[in-house]
C-alpha positions, 0 to 999 in steps of 0.5 A: 781866523777867530774873527772870521768864525765870530762873523760866521756865527753872527751872520748865521743868526742874522740869516735865520732872523731874516728868513723868519721875518719873511712872509710865507703863505700863511700868517707868520712872523713876517705879517706881524710887521705889516706884511701886506699893508701899504703903510708898512715900514718897507713900502707897499710891497711889504718886507718881502722884497727887502728881506729877500735881497737882505737874505741873499746878501747875507747868504752870499757873504756867509758863503764867501767867508766859509770858502775863505775860512776853508782856504786859510785852514788848508794853508795853516794845515800845510804850514804845520805839515811842512814844519813837521816834515822839516823837523823829521828830516832834520832829526833823521839827518842828525841821526845819520850823521851820528851813525856815520861819524861816531863821537870819539870817546 
């Protein structure tokens, strides 16, 4: 589960970076990388199409990992509760046995 949490942090940073690089209505960080020029690294349409797809992919992976982490946490919680209930039942059974069958002195 710690690996999933680390991946979620990395994905969150990548998502923020991908969003910040996208070209907005004004001149922003995305235009610093050739947002509208045809000689840009991302082609004549600029980075908007590539970054939009990348952002959606990263967000989808992030969402799936969050759901998986929630499911795994719920399963771990159920296992802990089951173990706790089992221990309480065992303790109560032992107490009842001791009450019903006292040890001879």
